[in-house]
C-alpha positions as CSV (number, residue, x, y, z in Angstrom):
1,X,0.0,0.0,0.0
2,X,1.4,3.4,-1.0
3,X,0.7,7.0,0.1
4,X,-1.6,9.4,-1.8
5,X,1.4,11.5,-2.8
6,X,3.3,8.5,-4.3
7,X,0.2,7.2,-6.1
8,X,-0.4,10.5,-7.7
9,X,3.3,10.8,-8.7
10,X,3.2,7.3,-10.2
11,X,0.3,8.0,-12.5
12,X,1.6,11.4,-13.6
13,X,5.2,10.2,-14.2
14,X,4.3,7.0,-16.0
15,X,1.8,8.4,-18.5
16,X,2.7,11.0,-21.2
17,X,0.5,11.8,-24.1
18,X,0.3,14.9,-26.2
19,X,-1.6,15.7,-29.4
20,X,-2.5,19.1,-30.9
21,X,-5.5,19.3,-33.2
22,X,-7.5,22.0,-35.0
23,X,-10.8,22.9,-33.3
24,X,-13.6,25.3,-34.1
25,X,-13.1,28.4,-32.0
26,X,-16.5,28.3,-30.5
27,X,-15.9,24.7,-29.2
28,X,-12.5,25.5,-27.7
29,X,-13.4,27.1,-24.4
30,X,-11.2,25.7,-21.6
31,X,-8.7,24.1,-23.9
32,X,-5.0,25.2,-24.1
33,X,-3.5,26.6,-27.3
34,X,-1.1,24.4,-29.1
35,X,0.6,27.2,-31.2
36,X,1.1,30.9,-31.2
37,X,-1.6,33.0,-33.0
38,X,-0.6,36.0,-35.1
39,X,-3.1,38.8,-35.9
40,X,-4.4,38.4,-39.5
41,X,-6.0,41.8,-39.3
42,X,-5.7,45.1,-37.4
43,X,-7.9,46.3,-34.6
44,X,-9.7,48.6,-34.9
45,X,-10.0,47.8,-38.6
46,X,-10.5,51.5,-39.5
47,X,-10.5,54.9,-37.8
48,X,-13.8,55.2,-35.9
49,X,-15.6,57.4,-33.5
50,X,-15.2,56.8,-29.7
51,X,-18.6,58.4,-29.0
52,X,-21.8,59.9,-30.3
53,X,-21.1,63.4,-31.6
54,X,-20.1,65.4,-34.6
55,X,-17.1,64.6,-36.8
56,X,-15.1,67.8,-37.8
57,X,-12.0,69.2,-39.3
58,X,-9.9,70.3,-36.3
59,X,-8.4,73.2,-38.3
60,X,-11.9,74.8,-38.4
61,X,-11.5,75.4,-34.6
62,X,-7.9,76.4,-34.5
63,X,-8.6,80.0,-33.3
64,X,-10.6,78.7,-30.3
65,X,-13.4,81.1,-31.1
66,X,-17.1,80.6,-31.9
67,X,-17.6,78.8,-35.2
68,X,-20.6,77.4,-37.0
69,X,-20.3,74.2,-39.0
70,X,-23.0,73.0,-41.4
71,X,-24.3,69.4,-40.8
72,X,-24.2,67.7,-44.2
73,X,-24.6,64.1,-43.3
74,X,-25.2,61.5,-40.6
75,X,-23.0,58.5,-40.2
76,X,-23.9,55.3,-38.3
77,X,-22.0,52.1,-37.5
78,X,-21.7,49.9,-40.6
79,X,-22.3,52.8,-43.0
80,X,-20.2,52.8,-46.2
81,X,-18.5,56.2,-46.3
82,X,-16.6,55.8,-49.6
83,X,-17.2,59.0,-51.6
84,X,-18.2,61.1,-48.6
85,X,-16.0,64.2,-48.2
86,X,-16.4,66.7,-45.4
87,X,-15.3,70.1,-46.5
88,X,-14.2,73.3,-44.8
89,X,-16.8,74.5,-42.3
90,X,-18.8,71.3,-42.6
91,X,-19.6,68.5,-40.2
92,X,-21.5,65.2,-39.9
93,X,-23.3,63.7,-37.0
94,X,-21.7,60.4,-36.1
95,X,-22.5,57.4,-33.9
96,X,-20.1,55.5,-31.7
97,X,-18.1,53.1,-33.7
98,X,-19.0,54.7,-37.1
99,X,-16.1,55.2,-39.6
100,X,-14.4,58.6,-39.8
101,X,-15.0,60.2,-43.2
102,X,-12.3,61.7,-45.5
103,X,-11.4,65.3,-44.6
104,X,-12.1,65.0,-40.9
105,X,-9.8,64.3,-37.9
106,X,-11.7,64.9,-34.7
107,X,-15.0,64.2,-33.0
108,X,-16.9,66.6,-30.8
109,X,-19.0,65.0,-28.1
110,X,-22.7,65.7,-28.6
111,X,-22.9,67.3,-25.2
112,X,-20.1,69.8,-26.1
113,X,-21.8,71.0,-29.3
114,X,-24.8,73.2,-29.7
115,X,-27.0,71.9,-32.6
116,X,-29.5,74.4,-34.1
117,X,-31.1,74.7,-37.5
118,X,-28.8,72.3,-39.3
119,X,-25.6,73.8,-37.8
120,X,-23.4,73.1,-34.8
121,X,-21.8,75.8,-32.7
122,X,-18.3,75.2,-31.3
123,X,-16.6,77.8,-29.1
124,X,-13.3,76.2,-28.3
125,X,-10.3,74.6,-30.0
126,X,-10.6,70.9,-30.7
127,X,-7.3,69.0,-31.1
128,X,-6.6,66.6,-34.0
129,X,-7.4,63.0,-33.1
130,X,-9.9,63.9,-30.3
131,X,-12.3,61.1,-29.6
132,X,-11.1,59.0,-32.6
133,X,-10.0,55.4,-32.2
134,X,-7.2,54.9,-34.7
135,X,-6.9,51.9,-36.9
136,X,-4.5,49.3,-35.5
137,X,-4.1,51.1,-32.1
138,X,-5.0,48.0,-30.3
139,X,-3.6,45.3,-32.6
140,X,-1.3,45.5,-35.6
141,X,-1.3,42.9,-38.4
142,X,1.3,40.2,-37.6
143,X,1.4,40.8,-33.8
144,X,1.4,37.7,-31.6
145,X,-2.0,38.0,-29.9
146,X,-2.1,34.6,-28.1
147,X,0.7,32.2,-27.2
148,X,1.2,28.4,-27.1
149,X,0.1,27.3,-23.7
150,X,-2.5,30.0,-23.2
151,X,-5.9,28.9,-21.7
152,X,-8.8,29.7,-24.0
153,X,-11.2,31.9,-22.1
154,X,-14.5,33.5,-23.1
155,X,-12.6,36.8,-23.5
156,X,-10.0,35.2,-25.8
157,X,-12.7,33.6,-27.9
158,X,-14.4,37.0,-28.4
159,X,-11.1,38.7,-29.2
160,X,-10.0,36.1,-31.7
161,X,-13.5,36.3,-33.3
162,X,-13.0,40.0,-33.8
163,X,-9.9,39.2,-35.9
164,X,-11.8,36.8,-38.1
165,X,-10.3,33.6,-36.6
166,X,-12.7,30.7,-36.7
167,X,-10.5,27.8,-35.6
168,X,-7.5,27.2,-33.3
169,X,-5.0,24.5,-32.7
170,X,-5.3,23.2,-29.2
171,X,-3.9,20.4,-27.1
172,X,-6.5,17.7,-27.7
173,X,-8.2,15.9,-24.8
174,X,-7.2,12.3,-24.4
175,X,-9.5,9.6,-25.7
176,X,-11.1,7.9,-22.7
177,X,-13.0,4.6,-22.4
178,X,-15.3,3.8,-19.5
179,X,-16.2,0.3,-18.1
180,X,-18.4,-0.4,-15.1
181,X,-18.3,-3.9,-13.6
182,X,-20.6,-5.7,-11.3
183,X,-23.3,-8.4,-11.7
184,X,-25.5,-6.5,-9.4
185,X,-25.6,-3.4,-11.7
186,X,-28.7,-2.5,-13.7
187,X,-29.1,0.4,-16.1
188,X,-29.9,3.6,-14.1
189,X,-32.8,4.3,-16.4
190,X,-34.4,0.9,-17.0
191,X,-36.0,-2.0,-15.2
192,X,-34.3,-3.2,-12.1
193,X,-34.4,-6.6,-10.3
194,X,-35.2,-6.9,-6.7
195,X,-31.6,-7.4,-5.6
196,X,-29.9,-5.2,-8.1
197,X,-28.7,-1.7,-7.8
198,X,-28.8,1.1,-10.3
199,X,-25.5,1.9,-12.0
200,X,-24.7,5.4,-10.7
201,X,-21.0,5.1,-11.3
202,X,-21.3,5.3,-15.1
203,X,-23.5,8.4,-14.8
204,X,-21.1,10.1,-12.4
205,X,-18.1,9.3,-14.5
206,X,-19.6,10.4,-17.8
207,X,-20.6,13.7,-16.1
208,X,-17.1,14.1,-14.6
209,X,-15.5,13.5,-18.0
210,X,-17.8,15.9,-19.7
211,X,-17.0,18.6,-17.1
212,X,-13.3,18.0,-18.0
213,X,-14.1,18.5,-21.7
214,X,-14.3,14.9,-22.7
215,X,-16.9,12.6,-24.3
216,X,-15.9,9.0,-23.6
217,X,-15.1,7.0,-26.8
218,X,-17.0,4.0,-25.3
219,X,-19.1,3.2,-22.3
220,X,-19.6,-0.5,-21.3
221,X,-20.9,-2.5,-18.4
222,X,-19.9,-6.1,-17.6
223,X,-20.9,-8.7,-15.0
224,X,-18.4,-10.2,-12.6
225,X,-17.3,-13.0,-14.9
226,X,-13.9,-14.3,-15.7
227,X,-12.4,-13.7,-19.2
228,X,-15.2,-11.2,-20.2
229,X,-13.1,-8.1,-19.7
230,X,-9.8,-9.5,-21.1
231,X,-11.7,-10.7,-24.2
232,X,-13.3,-7.3,-24.7
233,X,-10.0,-5.5,-24.4
234,X,-8.3,-7.8,-26.9
235,X,-11.0,-7.3,-29.5
236,X,-11.3,-3.6,-28.8
237,X,-11.0,-1.6,-32.1
238,X,-11.3,1.9,-30.6
239,X,-8.1,3.3,-29.3
240,X,-8.1,4.9,-25.8
241,X,-5.4,6.8,-24.0
242,X,-7.1,6.3,-20.7
243,X,-9.4,3.5,-19.7
244,X,-11.4,3.9,-16.4
245,X,-12.9,0.8,-14.8
246,X,-15.3,1.1,-11.8
247,X,-15.6,-1.9,-9.5
248,X,-14.0,-5.3,-9.2
249,X,-10.6,-4.2,-7.8
250,X,-10.9,-5.2,-4.1
251,X,-10.3,-8.6,-2.5
252,X,-13.7,-10.2,-3.1
253,X,-14.1,-13.7,-4.7
254,X,-15.6,-12.1,-7.8
255,X,-13.3,-9.1,-8.0
256,X,-11.7,-10.1,-11.3
257,X,-10.6,-6.7,-12.8
258,X,-6.9,-6.9,-11.6
259,X,-6.3,-10.4,-12.9
260,X,-8.2,-9.7,-16.1
261,X,-6.1,-6.7,-16.8
262,X,-2.9,-8.5,-16.0
263,X,-3.9,-11.4,-18.2
264,X,-4.3,-8.7,-20.9
265,X,-0.7,-7.7,-20.4
266,X,-0.7,-4.5,-18.4
267,X,2.1,-3.4,-16.1
268,X,0.9,-2.7,-12.6
269,X,1.9,0.6,-11.2
270,X,0.2,0.1,-7.8
271,X,-2.7,-1.5,-6.0
272,X,-4.0,0.0,-2.7
273,X,-3.5,3.5,-1.5
274,X,-3.5,4.6,2.1
275,X,-6.7,6.7,1.8
276,X,-10.3,6.6,2.6
277,X,-12.5,6.3,0.5
278,X,-10.7,4.5,-2.3
279,X,-8.2,2.3,-0.7
280,X,-8.3,-0.5,-3.4
281,X,-7.4,1.9,-6.2
282,X,-5.5,0.1,-9.0
283,X,-3.4,1.7,-11.8
284,X,-1.5,0.1,-14.7
285,X,-0.1,0.9,-18.1
286,X,0.1,-1.0,-21.4
287,X,1.3,0.3,-24.8
288,X,0.8,4.0,-23.9
289,X,-2.6,3.5,-22.3
290,X,-3.2,4.0,-18.6
291,X,-5.8,2.0,-16.8
292,X,-7.5,3.2,-13.6
293,X,-9.3,0.6,-11.6
294,X,-11.5,2.5,-9.3
295,X,-13.2,0.9,-6.2
296,X,-16.8,0.3,-6.9
297,X,-18.3,2.3,-4.0
298,X,-19.8,5.5,-5.5
299,X,-18.1,8.0,-3.3
300,X,-14.8,6.2,-3.8
301,X,-15.3,6.5,-7.6
302,X,-15.8,10.2,-7.5
303,X,-13.1,10.9,-5.0
304,X,-10.5,8.9,-7.0
305,X,-11.5,10.5,-10.2
306,X,-10.9,14.0,-8.8
307,X,-7.6,13.0,-7.1
308,X,-5.9,10.9,-9.8
309,X,-7.8,10.7,-13.2
310,X,-8.5,14.4,-13.5
311,X,-4.9,15.5,-13.0
312,X,-3.8,13.1,-15.7
313,X,-6.4,14.4,-18.1
314,X,-5.4,18.0,-17.4
315,X,-1.8,17.2,-17.9
316,X,-2.6,15.8,-21.3
317,X,-4.4,19.0,-22.2
318,X,-1.5,21.2,-20.8
319,X,-3.7,22.9,-18.3
320,X,-1.7,25.4,-16.2
321,X,-3.1,23.9,-13.0
322,X,-3.8,20.1,-13.2
323,X,-5.1,19.6,-9.7
324,X,-8.3,20.7,-8.0
325,X,-8.1,24.3,-6.8
326,X,-7.4,24.9,-3.1
327,X,-8.4,27.5,-0.6
328,X,-8.4,28.0,3.1
329,X,-11.5,27.9,5.3
330,X,-12.5,27.9,8.9
331,X,-13.6,24.4,10.0
332,X,-17.2,24.2,11.5
333,X,-16.8,20.7,12.8
334,X,-14.4,18.8,15.1
335,X,-12.6,16.1,13.0
336,X,-10.8,13.1,14.3
337,X,-9.3,11.0,11.6
338,X,-8.2,7.4,10.8
339,X,-4.9,6.5,12.5
340,X,-3.4,5.0,9.4
341,X,-5.0,6.6,6.3
342,X,-5.5,9.9,4.7
343,X,-9.3,10.7,4.7
344,X,-11.1,12.8,2.2
345,X,-14.3,14.2,3.6
346,X,-17.1,15.7,1.7
347,X,-17.9,19.3,2.7
348,X,-19.8,22.4,2.0
349,X,-17.8,25.6,1.6
350,X,-19.4,29.1,2.0
351,X,-18.2,32.5,2.9
352,X,-14.8,31.4,4.1
353,X,-16.2,28.5,6.3
354,X,-16.4,24.8,5.6
355,X,-18.8,22.3,7.1
356,X,-18.4,18.6,6.9
357,X,-21.5,16.8,5.6
358,X,-23.3,13.9,7.2
359,X,-23.1,10.6,5.4
360,X,-19.3,10.1,4.8
361,X,-19.6,6.3,4.0
362,X,-18.0,5.3,0.7
363,X,-21.4,3.9,-0.4
364,X,-23.2,7.1,0.3
365,X,-23.9,9.5,-2.6
366,X,-26.3,12.0,-1.0
367,X,-23.4,13.9,0.6
368,X,-21.6,14.2,-2.7
369,X,-24.7,15.6,-4.3
370,X,-24.5,18.5,-1.8
371,X,-20.7,18.8,-1.6
372,X,-18.7,21.6,-3.2
373,X,-15.4,20.8,-1.6
374,X,-13.2,18.0,-0.1
375,X,-11.3,18.3,3.2
376,X,-8.1,16.1,3.3
377,X,-7.5,15.0,6.9
378,X,-4.0,13.6,7.5
379,X,-3.6,10.2,9.4
380,X,-4.1,10.4,13.1
381,X,-4.8,14.2,13.2
382,X,-7.4,15.9,15.4
383,X,-8.8,19.1,13.8
384,X,-10.8,21.3,16.2
385,X,-13.7,23.4,15.2
386,X,-12.5,27.0,14.3
387,X,-9.2,25.8,12.9
388,X,-8.1,27.3,9.6
389,X,-7.7,24.4,7.1
390,X,-7.0,23.9,3.5
391,X,-9.7,22.4,1.3
392,X,-10.1,21.3,-2.4
393,X,-12.8,23.0,-4.3
394,X,-14.9,20.8,-6.6
């Protein structure tokens, strides 16, 4: 049996996979860029008005005395101003974002201009460039606007769209297969026998994978029966970088997953971790694929996914932070832990305080449905109410 730290190091150090692929920009949220992006266009694309007002020739106001300018046009965003020329002592009303016409070089804010009978009155000097957004002042053509390794955020998607970019090269998510084992399992959405249980593990894992940006390449369920799993893996046509198995890794008479995987030819990394829930966790590799054998109890499945599977997925995708985010909180319960194992307790975090939830058994899912954090309690430690502790945010 190994420690949590050694188990995590083992899976991260023994599995390396990297692949960049082109992806539609609007599907790329949360991914990491696989190459630098150079601006194909300038921003703004043309000189435009920074506000609603009147566009003028600044030289008409150079004396700083009262001047009347004739309104000869109105210009709105999207208007084609080719052929429009504003002459001496003329002006045009202009909307925010509208293009600046030939002959002009400043915009007077509407509140600073008196409009009457088709003229505007200005009684002060207006400097060249006033209230004009210059073409290329934000981004010039050819400038690096996003770099290899940058996380794609909503802001970056909007910015790249403004440059006309429709697809990006990202670090692709790994291909993940999912297998639930157990003769007692029934489909969560179908008929169920008197002594069967609904398969919540598959539902939880599919949801967890989707939250990580992954749709599993296959989802299967097998009874506890010798040779079934090994035969399936040998005949599997779909390649997976990661295969997650839920159940069948403990010491029961019908827990066949370990021996079936090893019959298939995997190299064991470890079996059993000094933690609760999730002690029987199993990990192995074969031909560049990593196998996670998660204990079948529902809370153990979710806990082990967050602690071990998710960091491996995030590493593949070059996320800047591969682990669950952490924060500090004031403990609202006394906690006395297992003398030998690290314990992960489901908790509710709010306003800088964390409360441990009732129902911490590894078979209990209700508490996970309400949890938004995990508290890691070290072996043999006593944590008193009011103590400042570190928690993982889910």
